[in-house]
C-alpha positions in Angstrom: -29.0 -6.2 26.0 -26.0 -5.1 27.7 -22.5 -3.6 27.5 -20.6 -7.0 28.1 -23.6 -9.5 28.1 -25.2 -9.9 24.9 -24.2 -6.3 23.4 -26.6 -6.8 20.5 -26.0 -6.6 16.8 -25.7 -3.0 16.1 -21.9 -3.1 15.5 -22.3 -5.7 12.9 -25.1 -3.7 11.5 -23.0 -0.6 11.1 -20.5 -2.8 9.2 -22.9 -4.2 6.7 -24.4 -0.9 6.0 -21.1 0.9 5.3 -20.0 1.9 2.0 -17.6 -0.9 1.5 -18.4 -4.4 3.2 -16.7 -7.4 2.4 -18.6 -10.6 3.3 -16.7 -12.5 5.7 -19.5 -14.3 7.2 -18.0 -17.6 6.1 -15.9 -17.6 9.3 -19.1 -18.4 11.3 -19.3 -21.6 9.7 -15.9 -22.4 11.0 -16.7 -21.4 14.6 -20.0 -23.5 14.5 -18.0 -26.5 13.8 -15.8 -25.8 17.1 -18.7 -25.2 19.5 -18.6 -27.6 22.3 -15.5 -29.6 21.0 -12.0 -29.9 21.9 -11.4 -27.1 19.5 -13.5 -24.5 21.2 -10.8 -22.4 22.3 -9.7 -20.2 19.5 -6.9 -17.6 19.3 -6.7 -15.5 16.2 -3.5 -13.0 16.0 -3.2 -10.6 13.3 -1.8 -7.0 12.9 -3.7 -4.0 13.9 -6.5 -3.0 11.6 -6.8 -6.2 9.8 -10.6 -6.8 10.9 -10.3 -8.6 14.1 -12.8 -6.3 16.0 -15.2 -6.4 13.1 -15.1 -10.1 13.3 -15.9 -10.1 17.0 -18.9 -7.8 16.4 -20.1 -10.1 13.7 -19.8 -13.2 16.0 -21.9 -11.2 18.9 -24.6 -10.3 16.4 -24.9 -14.0 15.3 -24.6 -15.8 18.6 -26.1 -13.3 21.0 -29.6 -14.1 22.7 -31.1 -10.6 23.1 -31.5 -9.8 19.3 -33.1 -11.2 16.3 -30.3 -11.0 13.5 -31.8 -13.2 10.7 -32.7 -10.4 8.6 -29.2 -8.8 9.3 -27.4 -11.9 7.8 -29.9 -12.4 4.9 -28.1 -12.9 1.6 -24.7 -13.3 3.2 -22.7 -16.4 2.8 -23.4 -18.0 6.2 -27.1 -17.9 5.4 -26.2 -20.8 2.8 -24.7 -22.9 5.4 -26.7 -26.0 7.2 -25.4 -24.6 10.6 -27.0 -21.2 10.0 -30.2 -21.5 12.0 -29.0 -24.0 14.6 -26.8 -21.5 16.5 -28.5 -18.3 15.3 -29.1 -16.1 18.4 -28.9 -19.2 20.8 -26.3 -18.2 23.2 -25.3 -15.8 26.0 -22.5 -13.9 24.7 -19.8 -12.1 27.0 -17.9 -9.6 25.0 -14.7 -8.2 26.7 -12.4 -5.6 25.3 -9.4 -5.7 27.3 -7.8 -2.6 26.0 -11.0 -0.9 27.6 -10.7 -2.4 31.2 -6.6 -1.8 31.1 -7.4 1.8 30.5 -10.3 2.6 32.8 -9.1 0.3 35.8 -6.9 1.6 38.6 -3.2 0.5 38.0 -2.8 -3.3 38.5 -6.7 -3.7 38.9 -7.8 -4.5 35.3 -9.2 -8.0 36.2 -10.9 -6.9 39.2 -12.6 -4.1 37.3 -13.7 -6.5 34.6 -15.2 -8.8 37.2 -17.0 -6.1 38.8 -18.6 -4.6 35.6 -19.5 -8.1 34.3 -21.0 -9.5 37.4 -23.3 -6.4 37.6 -24.8 -7.3 34.1 -24.9 -11.0 35.1 -26.8 -10.1 38.5 -29.4 -8.0 36.7 -30.1 -10.9 34.1 -29.9 -13.7 36.6 -31.2 -12.0 39.6 -33.1 -15.0 41.1 -29.8 -17.1 40.9 -27.1 -14.6 42.0 -29.1 -12.3 44.4 -27.3 -12.0 47.7 -24.6 -14.1 46.8 -20.9 -12.6 46.9 -18.7 -14.6 44.4 -16.0 -14.1 41.6 -17.0 -14.1 38.0 -16.1 -17.8 37.2 -18.3 -19.1 40.4 -21.2 -16.9 39.1 -20.9 -18.5 35.7 -20.9 -22.1 37.2 -24.0 -21.3 39.4 -26.0 -20.0 36.3 -25.0 -23.1 34.3 -26.0 -25.5 37.1 -29.3 -23.9 37.4 -30.3 -23.1 34.0 -27.9 -25.4 31.7 -27.1 -22.3 29.6 -23.7 -21.9 28.3 -21.8 -19.0 27.4 -19.7 -17.7 24.1 -16.8 -15.5 25.2 -15.5 -13.1 22.6 -12.3 -11.3 23.8 -10.8 -8.4 21.8 -7.2 -7.2 22.6 -6.4 -10.2 24.8 -2.8 -9.3 24.7 -2.9 -5.5 25.5 -1.5 -6.3 28.9 1.5 -8.2 27.6 2.3 -5.6 25.0 1.6 -2.4 27.1 2.9 -3.7 30.5 6.0 -5.5 29.4 7.8 -4.6 32.4 5.3 -6.0 34.9 5.7 -9.9 35.0 3.8 -10.3 38.2 0.7 -8.5 36.5 1.0 -10.6 33.3 1.0 -13.6 35.4 -2.0 -12.4 37.5 -3.8 -11.9 34.2 -3.0 -15.3 32.6 -4.1 -17.1 35.8 -7.3 -15.1 35.9 -8.1 -16.0 32.1 -7.3 -19.8 32.9 -9.6 -20.0 35.8 -12.4 -18.2 34.0 -12.1 -20.4 30.8 -10.2 -23.6 31.2 -12.2 -26.9 32.0 -15.4 -25.0 32.7 -18.7 -26.7 31.5 -20.3 -23.0 31.1 -17.8 -22.3 28.0 -19.3 -23.5 24.6 -16.8 -21.4 22.7 -13.9 -18.8 23.1 -12.9 -16.6 20.2 -10.1 -14.4 21.3 -8.0 -12.0 19.1 -4.7 -10.1 19.6 -1.7 -9.1 17.8 0.7 -11.6 19.4 -0.1 -15.5 19.5 -0.8 -16.9 23.1 1.2 -20.0 23.3 4.6 -19.2 24.9 4.8 -16.2 27.4 7.8 -17.0 29.3 7.3 -20.1 31.2 3.7 -19.5 32.1 1.7 -21.8 30.0 -1.6 -20.9 31.4 -3.5 -20.7 28.2 -2.3 -24.1 26.4 -5.8 -25.1 25.4 -5.8 -22.7 22.6 -5.6 -23.5 19.0 -3.9 -20.8 17.5 -4.1 -18.9 14.2 -1.3 -16.4 13.7 0.5 -14.6 10.6 2.8 -17.7 10.6 0.0 -20.2 10.2 -3.7 -19.1 9.8 -4.8 -22.6 9.2 -8.4 -22.7 7.9 -8.9 -19.1 8.6 -6.6 -17.9 5.9 -9.6 -16.6 3.7 -10.6 -14.5 6.8 -7.3 -12.9 7.4 -7.5 -10.0 5.1 -9.1 -9.5 1.6 -8.5 -12.1 -1.1 -7.3 -11.3 -4.6 -10.9 -11.9 -6.1 -12.3 -9.7 -3.5 -9.9 -6.9 -4.3 -10.5 -7.2 -7.9 -14.2 -7.0 -7.5 -13.5 -3.6 -5.2 -11.3 -2.2 -8.1 -13.9 -2.9 -10.7 -16.7 -1.2 -8.7 -14.8 1.8 -7.8 -12.7 2.1 -11.2 -9.4 1.7 -9.6 -6.6 -0.1 -11.2 -6.0 -3.7 -9.8 -2.2 -4.1 -10.9 -1.5 -1.0 -8.7 -3.5 -2.2 -5.8 -1.6 -5.3 -5.9 1.6 -3.4 -5.8 0.7 -1.3 -2.9 -1.3 -3.7 -0.6 -0.6 -7.5 -1.7 2.0 -9.6 -0.2 0.8 -11.9 2.8 1.1 -15.3 1.7 -0.4 -18.5 3.3 -0.7 -22.0 2.1 -3.9 -21.8 0.2 -4.3 -18.1 -0.4 -1.2 -16.8 -1.9 -2.2 -13.3 -2.2 -4.0 -11.6 0.9 -4.3 -8.1 1.0 -4.3 -5.2 3.7 -7.9 -4.8 4.3 -7.7 -1.2 5.9 -5.5 0.2 3.1 -7.8 -1.4 0.5 -10.8 0.1 1.9 -9.1 3.4 2.3 -7.7 3.3 -1.1 -11.2 2.6 -2.8 -12.9 5.4 -0.8 -10.4 8.0 -1.4 -10.0 7.1 -5.0 -6.0 7.3 -4.5 -3.4 4.7 -3.6 -1.1 5.8 -0.7 0.0 4.7 2.8 -3.2 4.3 4.7 -2.2 1.3 7.3 1.2 2.5 8.0 -0.3 6.4 8.7 -2.1 4.9 11.9 1.1 4.5 13.9 4.5 5.9 14.0 7.3 4.6 12.3 9.2 4.7 15.6 7.6 1.4 16.6 9.3 -0.2 13.8 12.8 1.8 14.2 13.1 0.2 17.8 13.1 -3.4 16.3 15.4 -2.8 13.2 17.9 -0.8 15.2 18.5 -3.9 17.5 22.2 -5.0 17.4 21.8 -8.9 16.3 24.3 -10.2 14.1 23.1 -10.5 10.5 19.7 -8.4 11.1 20.8 -5.5 9.2 21.9 -7.6 6.2 18.7 -9.4 6.3 16.4 -6.4 6.5 18.7 -4.8 3.5 18.0 -7.9 1.5 14.3 -8.0 2.0 14.1 -4.3 1.4 15.9 -5.4 -2.0 13.1 -7.8 -3.0 15.0 -10.9 -1.5 13.8 -13.5 1.0 15.3 -14.6 4.3 14.9 -18.0 5.6 14.4 -17.8 9.5 13.1 -20.0 12.5 9.8 -18.9 13.9 9.5 -21.4 16.4 12.3 -19.9 18.7 10.0 -16.7 19.3 8.6 -16.8 22.6 5.8 -14.4 21.9 7.5 -11.9 24.0 8.1 -8.2 22.7 10.6 -7.5 25.4 13.0 -10.7 25.6 14.2 -10.9 22.0 17.1 -13.0 22.0 18.1 -13.6 18.3 17.6 -11.8 15.0 14.8 -14.5 14.1 12.9 -13.2 17.3 12.9 -9.9 15.8 12.0 -10.9 12.4 9.1 -13.2 13.7 7.8 -10.3 15.7 7.7 -8.3 12.6 5.8 -10.8 10.9 3.2 -10.7 13.8 3.1 -6.9 13.6 2.7 -6.8 9.6 5.8 -5.2 8.7 7.0 -8.5 7.1 5.1 -11.4 5.4 6.0 -15.1 5.8 5.9 -18.0 3.5 5.4 -21.2 5.7 6.1 -23.7 3.1 9.6 -21.9 2.5 10.0 -20.7 6.1 11.0 -17.2 4.5 10.4 -13.8 5.6 10.0 -10.9 3.1 8.9 -7.3 2.5 5.3 -7.7 1.2 4.4 -4.5 -0.6 5.1 -0.9 -1.4 3.3 0.4 1.4 5.6 -1.5 3.8 8.8 -0.8 2.0 7.9 2.9 2.5 7.5 2.5 6.3 11.3 0.9 6.3 12.4 3.8 4.6 10.8 6.3 7.1 12.2 4.3 10.1 15.8 4.2 8.3 15.7 7.8 7.5 15.9 8.8 11.2 18.1 6.0 12.3 21.7 4.6 11.8 21.3 3.6 7.9 22.8 6.4 6.2 24.5 4.0 3.5 21.1 2.8 2.6 19.5 6.1 2.5 22.1 7.4 0.2 21.5 4.3 -2.2 17.8 5.2 -2.1 18.2 8.9 -2.8 20.5 8.1 -5.9 18.0 5.6 -7.2 16.2 8.4 -9.3 19.1 9.2 -11.2 19.9 5.4 -11.9 16.4 5.0 -13.4 16.8 8.0 -15.5 20.2 6.9 -16.8 18.6 3.3 -17.7 15.9 4.9 -19.5 18.1 7.0 -21.4 20.2 3.9 -22.4 23.5 5.3 -20.7 25.1 2.0 -19.7 28.3 3.5 -18.7 26.5 5.8 -16.0 24.3 3.1 -14.9 27.6 0.9 -14.3 29.0 3.8 -12.3 25.9 4.3 -10.5 25.8 0.4 -9.4 29.7 0.7 -8.4 28.5 3.5 -5.9 25.7 1.5 -4.6 27.9 -1.5 -4.1 30.4 0.8 -2.1 27.6 1.8 0.2 26.2 -1.5 0.7 29.2 -3.6 0.9 29.5 -3.1 4.6 25.9 -4.8 5.2 25.3 -7.1 2.4 28.1 -9.1 0.6 27.7 -10.2 -2.9 28.2 -13.9 -3.0 25.9 -15.1 -5.8 23.3 -13.9 -8.5 20.6 -13.6 -5.6 22.5 -11.3 -3.5 23.5 -9.2 -6.8 19.7 -9.1 -7.6 18.7 -7.8 -4.0 21.4 -5.0 -4.4 20.2 -4.0 -7.9 16.5 -3.8 -6.7 17.8 -1.6 -3.8 19.6 0.6 -6.4 16.3 0.9 -8.5 14.4 1.7 -5.2 12.6 4.7 -6.7 11.3 2.5 -9.7 8.5 1.2 -7.6 6.8 4.3 -7.7 6.1 3.8 -11.6 6.8 0.0 -11.9 5.9 -3.5 -10.5 9.1 -5.4 -9.7 8.9 -9.1 -10.5 11.5 -11.4 -9.6 12.3 -14.7 -11.6 9.5 -14.3 -13.8 8.8 -17.3 -15.9 9.0 -16.8 -19.6 10.2 -18.5 -22.9 12.9 -21.2 -22.0 13.9 -19.9 -18.4 13.4 -17.2 -15.9 14.0 -13.4 -16.3 16.0 -12.4 -13.4 14.0 -9.0 -12.7 11.4 -7.5 -15.0 10.2 -3.8 -14.2 6.6 -3.7 -15.5 5.4 -0.3 -15.9 1.9 0.4 -14.1 -1.0 1.6 -16.1 -1.0 5.2 -17.3 2.8 5.3 -16.5 4.3 6.2 -20.2 7.7 4.3 -19.6 9.3 1.2 -21.2 9.3 -2.1 -19.5 12.7 -3.3 -18.3 13.8 -6.9 -18.7 17.1 -7.2 -16.5 19.5 -10.1 -16.7 22.3 -10.3 -14.1 25.6 -12.2 -14.6 28.5 -12.9 -12.0 31.9 -13.0 -13.3 30.8 -13.2 -16.9 30.0 -10.6 -19.5 27.3 -8.2 -20.1 27.1 -9.4 -23.9 26.1 -12.9 -22.3 23.4 -11.3 -20.2 21.9 -9.5 -23.4 22.2 -12.7 -25.6 20.4 -14.8 -23.1 17.6 -12.3 -23.0 17.4 -13.0 -26.7 17.9 -16.7 -26.8 15.5 -17.4 -24.1 12.9 -15.2 -25.1 12.4 -13.4 -21.9 10.2 -10.6 -23.4 7.5 -13.3 -23.9 7.0 -12.7 -20.0 5.3 -9.5 -20.8 1.8 -11.0 -21.8 -0.5 -8.3 -22.7 2.2 -5.6 -22.7 2.6 -3.7 -26.1 4.8 -0.8 -25.0 8.6 -0.3 -25.3 11.0 -3.0 -23.9 14.5 -2.2 -22.7 16.8 -5.3 -22.2 19.5 -4.6 -19.5 22.4 -6.7 -19.2 24.5 -6.2 -15.8 27.6 -8.2 -14.8 29.6 -7.9 -11.8 33.1 -8.8 -12.1 34.5 -10.3 -8.7 38.0 -10.9 -10.3 38.4 -7.4 -11.5 40.9 -5.5 -9.2 38.5 -2.5 -9.0 35.3 -4.9 -9.0 33.4 -2.7 -11.1 29.9 -3.4 -12.7 29.2 -3.2 -16.4 25.9 -2.6 -18.2 24.6 -2.7 -21.6 21.1 -1.6 -22.6 19.3 -2.4 -25.8 15.8 -1.5 -27.1 14.0 -4.5 -28.1 10.7 -5.6 -29.9 8.6 -8.2 -28.2 
């Protein structure tokens, strides 16, 4: 057992025996299908702390020769698969953490240091083949394969750290990509490559050295969706086990959306919340908000309006295909938003091609970034939102209308009211502080239509639910009447508390462009 060559199963053993372990061994069945096929090059990109390294430790434990992992996988999902015994501990595994080599090597010498370290272990294991030979890593692996017929499985963590942390050095990036291409592409000794990072590999500038990889990214995880984070069923089971409220977990950490799995949760945050017994910002606490601030302050036309719209609960249509997977050369607002999707600050609906803010935890990070940046008008709206919610709960429609007038004045320079969707975004932004006690639901199906915005109180919150109907150039009475006629209160299935119907109208033809508001208490 070595550091890089067949590192053993201790890493996965520690994961399995942890207080919380969610079984993701079904991923192994997916990688087994790719061994020695045209699909054997896999690049999985996800945000930090989304379980990438844990997956690599699991694969090392399963495939590596110098250990017996059958008992370790006993009772886990992969044991039920037909391919389980076929590949169990049958391959030489080379496990590479590129972050380690970048940190420990002399400047510009990461690949040379990597070759030196791995060749040393190969020479010990295959001394009779490599003794006295002076050759590079790829040549040594070819020689081993020619003499023994043994293939290797490469597990590469933080593959893109050089691209992220040495953005200014294009020469170093090209050298690194050439090294990986020579090591992996068209080599018979390669049975499988599973490579992880934050960014996809496809388009770094004009250099397409690694075009053999199949990509699984936050814009399309393909058949790896289930293994990207925690699924809804997995989080429900954890909430039941630890006595935590599932609705609140959903509000805090849900929101990543794929084609089959429409609710994927941040795994780091869910685990921390269960262990600590408290919902809070865990994932965002692992990195300073300055990283987000850099991108939202970029001066691309329409970027600020899109961010405000998403912070207000709206969605923004974007083109993710223009992004070159380069954190340095961002040319359009779509490039910035696509980068934020890969970093985990935004979620993406590939069917609608829309980006959105996924949950309460991420919204809080945007608030932190804007508080120290050039967003004073938005911060004034957020700070005023406590009073707006209090006025609403007090049934004070006149004060609510004045608060919305002020919010509109603040946001008018960024977000233009041109339809009820824009109005809904501004309203949600104005009620920002309500997220502490409420789950906000847009376009909730009920009765004979869709309620524009529903504020459903979280469990143990002693406040009424709000059913909000928005009108544009109409009347607040029409809004209230629509709530009654279309039975929008039926949307609150299982809710037995008090309900406030809130009708809001924005009159574009009014010289002062005022909002009006009526609030009524209703029975379900």
